[in-house]
C-alpha positions in Angstrom: 100.9 144.8 56.8 97.4 142.8 56.2 99.2 139.9 58.2 99.7 143.1 61.0 96.1 144.0 60.7 94.6 140.0 60.6 96.6 139.6 64.1 95.2 142.7 65.4 91.6 141.8 64.3 92.2 138.0 65.9 93.2 139.7 69.2 90.2 142.1 69.3 87.4 139.0 68.6 89.1 136.9 71.1 89.7 139.6 73.7 86.7 141.6 73.8 84.6 137.7 73.6 86.9 136.7 76.2 85.7 139.5 78.7 82.5 139.1 78.0 82.6 135.2 78.6 83.8 136.3 82.2 80.8 138.9 82.5 78.1 135.8 81.4 79.7 133.2 83.8 78.9 135.8 86.6 75.5 137.0 85.2 74.8 132.8 85.2 76.0 132.2 88.8 74.2 135.1 90.0 71.5 133.7 88.6 71.5 130.3 89.8 72.0 131.7 93.7 68.7 133.9 93.0 66.8 131.0 91.6 68.2 128.5 94.6 67.0 131.1 97.3 63.6 131.9 95.1 62.9 127.9 95.4 64.2 127.6 99.2 61.6 130.6 100.0 58.7 128.9 98.2 59.8 125.5 99.8 59.5 127.3 103.3 56.5 128.7 102.8 54.8 125.7 101.9 56.0 124.3 104.9 55.0 126.6 107.5 51.6 126.8 105.8 51.4 122.7 106.1 52.2 123.3 109.9 49.9 126.2 110.2 47.1 124.4 108.9 47.6 121.1 110.9 47.9 123.4 114.5 44.9 125.3 113.8 43.0 121.7 113.1 44.3 120.1 116.3 43.7 123.3 118.7 40.8 125.2 117.1 42.9 127.9 118.3 42.9 131.4 116.9 45.2 132.6 114.3 48.7 131.2 114.9 51.3 133.7 113.6 55.0 133.0 113.2 57.9 134.5 111.8 61.0 132.9 110.4 64.2 134.5 110.5 62.6 138.2 110.8 66.2 140.1 110.7 68.0 137.5 108.4 65.1 137.1 106.1 65.2 141.3 105.5 68.9 140.6 105.1 68.4 138.1 102.2 66.1 140.5 100.3 68.5 143.0 100.3 71.2 140.7 99.2 68.9 139.3 96.5 67.9 142.8 95.3 71.5 143.5 94.9 72.4 140.7 92.8 69.4 140.9 90.7 70.2 144.8 90.1 73.8 143.6 89.1 72.3 140.8 86.6 70.5 143.6 84.7 73.7 145.8 84.9 75.8 142.5 83.3 73.0 141.8 81.0 73.5 145.4 79.4 77.0 145.0 79.4 76.0 141.9 77.7 74.3 143.2 75.0 76.6 145.8 74.3 76.3 148.1 71.4 73.8 145.0 69.9 70.1 146.1 69.0 68.5 142.8 70.0 69.3 139.7 71.7 70.1 137.8 68.5 73.1 139.8 68.3 74.1 139.7 72.1 76.7 137.4 73.9 76.6 134.4 73.4 74.4 134.7 70.3 77.3 136.4 68.3 79.6 133.5 68.6 78.9 132.0 65.1 81.3 131.4 62.1 78.8 134.0 60.1 79.6 136.7 62.8 83.7 135.7 62.8 84.0 136.3 59.0 81.5 139.1 58.6 84.0 140.9 61.2 87.0 140.3 59.2 85.9 142.0 56.0 84.8 145.0 58.0 87.4 148.0 57.5 87.9 148.2 61.2 90.3 146.2 63.8 88.0 147.2 66.9 85.4 144.2 67.3 82.1 145.1 68.8 78.4 142.9 68.6 76.8 144.9 66.2 78.1 148.3 63.8 75.9 150.8 62.4 75.1 149.7 59.1 73.7 151.4 55.5 70.5 150.2 54.0 71.7 149.6 50.3 75.1 150.0 48.1 75.8 153.1 46.4 77.4 151.3 43.0 79.0 154.8 41.9 80.6 155.8 45.0 82.0 152.3 45.1 83.5 152.1 41.6 84.6 155.8 42.1 86.7 154.9 45.1 87.7 151.3 43.1 88.9 153.4 40.0 90.5 155.9 42.6 92.7 153.4 44.1 94.3 152.2 40.9 94.6 155.7 39.6 96.3 156.5 42.6 98.5 153.1 42.3 99.6 154.7 39.2 100.3 157.6 39.8 102.8 156.8 43.1 104.7 154.2 40.6 105.3 157.3 38.5 106.7 159.2 41.1 108.6 156.1 42.1 110.5 155.6 38.8 110.5 159.4 38.0 112.3 160.4 41.2 113.0 157.8 43.8 114.3 155.0 41.8 117.3 156.9 40.4 118.9 158.0 44.1 118.0 154.6 44.7 120.1 152.9 42.5 123.0 156.3 43.0 122.9 154.4 46.6 123.2 150.6 45.4 125.8 151.5 43.2 127.4 153.5 46.0 127.6 150.2 48.0 128.7 147.9 45.0 132.0 150.2 44.9 132.5 149.9 48.7 132.4 153.3 49.4 133.4 154.2 52.5 130.7 155.0 54.9 132.2 158.2 55.7 132.2 159.1 52.0 128.4 157.9 51.4 127.5 160.5 54.1 128.8 163.3 52.1 125.8 162.7 49.5 123.3 162.8 52.5 122.1 166.2 52.0 121.7 166.1 48.7 120.0 162.8 48.5 117.8 164.7 50.8 116.6 167.6 49.2 116.2 165.2 46.1 114.0 162.8 47.9 112.0 165.3 50.1 109.1 166.4 47.8 109.1 162.7 45.9 108.5 161.3 50.0 106.1 163.6 50.9 104.0 163.0 47.7 104.1 159.3 48.1 103.3 159.6 52.2 100.1 161.8 51.6 99.2 159.4 48.5 99.3 156.2 50.9 96.9 158.0 53.1 94.9 158.5 50.5 94.9 155.5 49.0 94.2 153.4 52.3 92.3 155.6 54.2 90.0 157.2 51.9 89.8 154.9 48.8 90.3 151.2 50.0 88.5 151.5 53.3 85.8 153.7 52.0 85.4 151.0 49.2 85.6 147.6 51.6 82.7 149.9 53.6 80.5 150.5 51.0 80.4 147.2 49.7 79.7 145.6 53.1 77.3 148.1 54.3 79.3 149.4 56.8 78.0 153.2 57.9 81.0 153.9 60.5 83.1 156.2 58.0 85.3 157.7 60.8 88.3 156.4 59.7 90.2 159.7 60.1 89.5 163.0 61.5 91.1 166.3 59.9 94.8 165.8 60.7 96.3 168.6 58.3 95.0 171.0 60.7 96.5 169.3 63.6 98.9 171.5 66.1 100.5 168.6 68.0 101.6 165.3 67.7 99.2 163.2 70.1 96.3 165.1 68.1 98.2 163.5 64.8 98.3 160.0 66.2 94.6 160.0 66.9 93.7 161.8 63.5 95.8 160.2 61.1 94.4 156.9 61.9 91.3 156.5 63.6 90.8 152.6 63.3 94.4 151.4 64.5 93.6 154.6 67.5 90.8 153.1 68.9 92.3 149.5 68.7 95.4 151.0 71.0 93.2 152.6 73.1 91.1 149.9 74.0 93.7 147.1 73.7 96.7 148.8 74.8 96.3 151.7 76.7 93.1 150.6 78.9 94.2 147.2 79.3 98.2 148.0 80.9 96.3 150.5 83.1 94.1 147.3 84.0 96.5 144.7 83.7 99.8 146.0 84.9 98.4 148.5 87.4 100.4 151.4 85.9 99.4 155.0 85.4 98.5 157.0 82.8 101.8 158.2 81.5 103.0 154.7 81.8 100.5 153.4 79.6 101.3 156.0 77.2 104.7 155.1 76.6 103.7 151.7 76.4 100.9 152.2 73.4 103.7 154.4 71.6 106.4 151.9 72.3 104.2 149.2 70.6 102.9 151.1 67.6 106.4 152.3 67.0 108.1 148.6 67.0 105.3 147.5 64.9 106.1 150.6 62.2 109.4 149.4 62.7 108.7 145.9 61.5 107.0 147.2 58.4 110.2 149.1 57.6 112.4 145.6 58.4 110.1 144.5 55.6 110.3 147.1 53.2 113.9 147.5 53.4 115.6 144.2 55.0 116.9 145.7 57.3 116.7 146.3 60.7 118.0 150.1 62.2 115.6 151.3 64.5 115.3 154.8 62.7 111.5 154.9 62.7 110.9 153.6 66.0 113.5 156.2 68.2 111.5 158.9 65.8 108.5 157.9 66.6 109.2 157.8 70.0 110.7 161.5 70.3 106.7 161.9 69.2 106.6 161.9 73.1 109.0 164.9 74.4 107.0 166.7 71.3 103.5 166.2 72.8 105.0 167.5 76.2 106.8 170.6 74.3 103.3 171.7 72.6 102.0 171.7 76.4 104.4 174.6 77.6 103.6 177.7 78.0 105.8 178.5 74.4 103.4 176.5 72.6 100.3 175.9 74.1 97.3 177.9 72.5 99.4 179.0 69.4 97.6 176.7 67.0 99.6 178.4 64.0 103.0 177.7 65.3 102.0 174.4 66.5 100.1 173.5 62.8 103.7 175.0 61.0 106.2 172.6 63.5 103.8 169.5 62.2 104.1 170.5 58.7 108.0 170.6 59.2 107.7 166.9 60.2 105.7 165.9 58.1 107.9 167.4 55.5 111.1 166.3 56.9 110.5 163.2 58.2 109.5 160.9 55.3 113.0 161.8 53.6 115.1 161.8 56.5 113.8 158.0 57.1 114.0 156.4 53.9 117.3 158.2 53.3 119.2 156.7 56.4 117.8 153.4 55.6 119.3 154.0 51.9 122.9 155.3 53.1 123.4 152.8 56.3 
């Protein structure tokens, strides 16, 4: 998982700075054109001024009046004005969320800026983040102690309630028990695992999003603590996808959903399908690492969220928050135990 996080961080860093690089080149090109036009205008004025002076000295007549490209000059002024406006807009884009020029592109391309971003509890790169003024040592220690305490509780639950079921499945496979015979034990395994896996599921969430991320944020002066929203009040699975893991949701929104629309010219429904598909593949990769087998159960169940999202928007479930929340919690209770039981049995 840490490797996946690093890949996401590197992609966000490279993608955003690459996009800013294109804007910077565009702005510098416009600046050169404006400078060339202004330099040419100054030379032209000097030449016209010199010619006028020589005519006046030679003729001794009244004021010599000359016009040079009246219509073209007016069009040129409008074009230059448009280019200057675009330069200002590009400068604002290059500044991004930075509060000073020292943090804006390309001044941000430093080794310190890169490794500072690496340790921040976020996977979406920005030129600057909200920062706190000091470290609350007691808060940091609270989260650190909670982290190890939660790990201890998770180990105890695993040893007491999950490990015996795992050993049972290992023995069934060691005895070359037929698959049909093993599936007869599936309902009982599911009942044995539903509450332990529910506890582990919630504790893993608390471990990562409440203790580890807040501890990292505190010791790095990172002030943006919106790691999750009140996902336990979700009434649909698309709301759960947004609220459960805010850092990853923001990454998928910027680098998968919007990038799919802009790069592949797809509509928002196809972009949503691509986003859910990529997320499901990464989650399946995690399950592969845990169980050492590739089955695709998690991928299929996660993709089933799409029709469930559509169902939640129908007249039968729309504006029925209590019913939607009950269906959501039913999925939370049964999903982890069903998944892990399938991975253990097959």
